[in-house]
C-alpha positions in Angstrom: 0.0 0.0 0.0 1.0 3.6 -0.6 2.1 5.2 2.8 -0.4 7.7 4.1 0.7 10.7 6.1 -2.1 12.1 8.3 -2.0 15.2 10.5 -4.2 15.3 13.6 -4.9 18.9 14.3 -7.1 21.5 15.8 -6.1 25.1 16.8 -7.9 24.7 20.0 -6.3 22.7 22.8 -8.0 20.0 25.0 -10.1 18.5 22.2 -8.6 15.0 22.2 -5.8 15.4 19.6 -3.2 13.4 21.6 -5.7 10.8 22.7 -6.7 10.3 19.1 -3.1 10.2 17.8 -2.0 7.6 20.3 -5.1 5.4 20.1 -5.2 5.4 16.3 -1.5 4.7 16.1 -1.5 1.9 18.7 -4.8 0.4 17.4 -3.5 0.2 13.8 -0.1 -1.2 15.0 -2.1 -3.9 16.9 -3.8 -4.8 13.6 -0.4 -5.4 12.0 0.1 -2.1 10.2 3.5 -0.5 10.4 2.9 2.9 12.0 5.1 5.9 12.8 3.8 8.6 15.2 5.5 12.0 15.0 5.0 14.3 18.0 5.3 17.9 16.9 3.9 19.4 20.1 6.6 20.9 22.4 4.5 19.7 25.4 5.4 16.1 24.2 2.1 14.6 25.3 2.3 11.7 22.8 5.9 11.1 23.8 4.9 10.9 27.5 1.8 8.8 26.8 3.9 6.1 25.1 6.4 6.0 28.0 9.3 7.5 26.0 12.1 9.2 27.9 12.2 12.9 27.3 16.0 13.0 27.3 16.1 12.2 23.6 17.1 15.7 22.6 19.3 14.5 19.7 16.7 12.0 18.6 13.6 14.1 18.3 11.6 16.0 15.8 13.4 19.1 16.9 16.8 17.5 16.0 15.4 16.4 12.6 14.0 19.8 11.7 17.1 21.9 12.6 19.5 19.3 11.1 21.1 18.1 14.3 20.4 14.6 13.2 19.1 12.8 10.1 15.3 12.0 10.6 15.9 8.3 10.3 18.2 8.5 13.3 15.4 10.2 15.3 13.0 7.2 15.0 12.6 5.3 18.4 10.9 2.0 18.7 8.1 1.9 21.3 7.3 -1.0 23.5 4.5 -1.9 21.1 5.1 -4.1 18.0 4.9 -2.2 14.7 4.8 1.2 16.3 7.7 3.7 16.2 7.8 7.3 17.4 9.8 10.5 16.6 9.5 12.1 20.0 9.2 15.8 20.9 11.1 17.8 23.5 10.6 21.3 25.0 13.4 22.5 22.7 10.9 22.3 19.8 9.8 25.8 20.8 13.1 27.1 19.6 12.6 25.7 16.1 10.1 28.5 15.4 12.9 31.0 15.7 15.7 28.8 14.2 13.8 28.1 11.0 12.5 31.5 10.3 15.3 32.4 7.8 15.4 29.0 6.1 14.4 29.0 2.4 11.2 27.2 1.7 10.9 26.4 5.4 7.3 25.2 5.1 8.6 22.1 3.2 11.3 21.0 5.6 9.3 18.1 7.1 7.9 17.1 3.7 11.4 16.6 2.3 12.7 14.8 5.3 9.8 12.4 5.3 10.5 11.2 1.8 13.5 9.2 3.2 11.4 7.2 5.7 7.9 7.0 4.2 8.5 3.7 2.5 9.1 2.1 5.9 5.5 2.6 7.1 1.9 2.1 6.2 0.7 5.1 8.2 2.5 8.1 9.6 0.5 10.2 12.0 1.6 13.7 13.0 0.2 15.0 16.3 0.1 18.8 15.8 0.3 21.6 18.5 -2.8 23.8 19.1 -1.1 26.8 17.4 -0.2 28.1 14.0 3.5 28.6 13.4 6.3 27.2 11.3 6.2 23.7 12.9 2.5 23.1 12.6 2.5 24.5 9.1 5.3 22.0 8.3 3.1 19.2 9.7 0.1 20.2 7.6 2.1 20.6 4.4 3.8 17.3 4.9 0.4 15.5 5.4 -1.8 14.0 2.8 -4.9 14.7 4.9 -6.0 16.0 8.2 -8.2 14.5 11.0 -9.8 17.2 13.1 -10.9 16.2 16.6 -13.7 18.4 17.7 -14.9 18.6 21.3 -18.7 18.5 21.6 -18.9 22.0 23.0 -19.8 25.3 21.4 -16.4 26.8 22.1 -14.8 24.0 20.1 -16.3 25.2 16.9 -14.1 28.3 16.8 -10.9 26.3 16.7 -12.2 24.1 14.0 -13.3 26.9 11.7 -9.9 28.6 12.2 -8.2 25.3 11.1 -10.5 24.9 8.1 -9.5 28.5 7.0 -5.9 27.6 7.4 -6.3 24.4 5.3 -8.0 26.5 2.6 -5.0 28.9 2.6 -2.5 26.0 2.4 -4.5 24.4 -0.4 -4.3 27.7 -2.4 -0.7 28.4 -1.7 1.4 25.4 -0.7 -0.5 22.1 -0.8 -3.4 21.9 -3.3 -4.0 18.2 -2.7 -4.3 18.5 1.1 -7.8 17.4 2.2 -9.8 16.8 5.4 -9.8 13.1 6.2 -12.6 13.6 8.6 -14.0 15.5 11.6 -14.0 13.4 14.7 -16.5 14.4 17.4 -14.9 13.9 20.9 -15.9 14.1 24.5 -19.5 13.3 23.6 -21.9 13.2 26.6 -25.2 11.4 25.9 -26.9 13.1 28.8 -25.9 16.6 27.8 -28.2 18.5 25.5 -25.4 20.7 24.1 -23.4 17.6 23.1 -26.4 16.3 21.1 -26.9 19.8 19.6 -23.3 20.1 18.5 -23.4 16.6 17.0 -26.6 17.4 15.0 -25.2 20.8 13.9 -21.9 19.2 12.6 -23.6 16.4 10.8 -25.9 18.9 9.1 -23.2 21.4 8.2 -20.5 18.8 7.3 -22.4 15.6 6.2 -19.5 14.2 4.2 -16.7 15.1 6.6 -17.9 14.0 10.1 -17.0 10.4 11.0 -19.9 8.1 11.8 -17.9 7.2 14.9 -17.8 9.6 17.8 -15.6 9.4 21.0 -17.5 9.6 24.3 -16.4 10.9 27.6 -14.8 8.0 29.5 -12.8 8.0 32.8 -10.6 5.4 31.3 -8.9 8.1 29.2 -7.7 9.8 32.4 -6.5 6.5 33.8 -4.6 5.7 30.6 -2.6 9.0 30.9 -1.4 8.0 34.3 -0.6 4.4 33.4 0.9 5.2 30.0 -1.3 2.4 28.6 -3.5 3.7 25.7 -7.2 2.8 26.2 -7.3 0.8 23.0 -4.6 -1.5 24.4 -6.1 -2.1 27.9 -8.2 -5.0 26.8 -11.1 -3.7 28.9 -14.2 -5.1 27.2 -16.5 -2.7 29.1 -14.5 0.4 28.1 -16.7 2.7 25.9 -13.6 4.6 24.9 -11.9 1.4 23.7 -15.0 0.4 21.7 -15.2 3.8 20.2 -11.6 4.0 18.9 -11.9 0.4 17.7 -15.0 1.4 15.6 -13.1 4.5 14.4 -10.2 2.3 13.1 -12.6 0.0 11.3 -14.3 3.0 9.7 -11.0 4.5 8.7 -9.7 1.2 7.2 -12.9 0.5 5.3 -12.6 3.9 3.7 -9.4 2.6 2.0 -10.6 -1.0 1.7 -7.9 -2.1 4.1 -9.9 -3.8 6.8 -8.7 -7.3 5.9 -5.1 -6.4 5.0 -3.6 -7.4 8.3 0.0 -8.3 8.5 1.3 -11.1 10.7 
């Protein structure tokens, strides 16, 4: 299969970007697909969630972007079969300044990924909730974007800002970039506003909103502390696990890949 590079992004924080990045990556790796997760958020939430030591300053996305190390040397195997990560560090903040004078700086990550793309089936990029050189690099390097959207009225603002950004990038830098899907997160069956937002989004974006939505689940909080992604806990009563499992099946069916499991 042709490798797919997918950015997971929203310009609002706290919408489930990292949770989605980690559970999608782990879930696909569990199904036998070779997956790389790139953490481009200086808070390094994906890196921490997968139990990676934050001391990898010379083996990080920062090191790759500013040419401290070749990107292939920044790939770190995780404890999970078929899943690698390029971790982040707090020094990634400095990349915004260090890259400002680089020619065609928006394409740095795009060029570097060409070396390693053949090694993977899927590459996910967890983007920071901001708009600067690093997140623009992430979006330009991607084939498509998954937008996690919290089922709250305040979440709509960040999504519309990101859609505006994607349209600008399509016009100026990456015409083929498209929205993979809008993922409704933190859905509360008992909350009227959750149901209202869900209905509004399905009406306004009928072709973009995933059929699957992610409910609120205390297991997500526990998984952060234990560094065991919900999808890997094996808890048959976890509504979060079931939701991400459905999302992965929906995602794979879109590309007719559901039965293409590796050994």
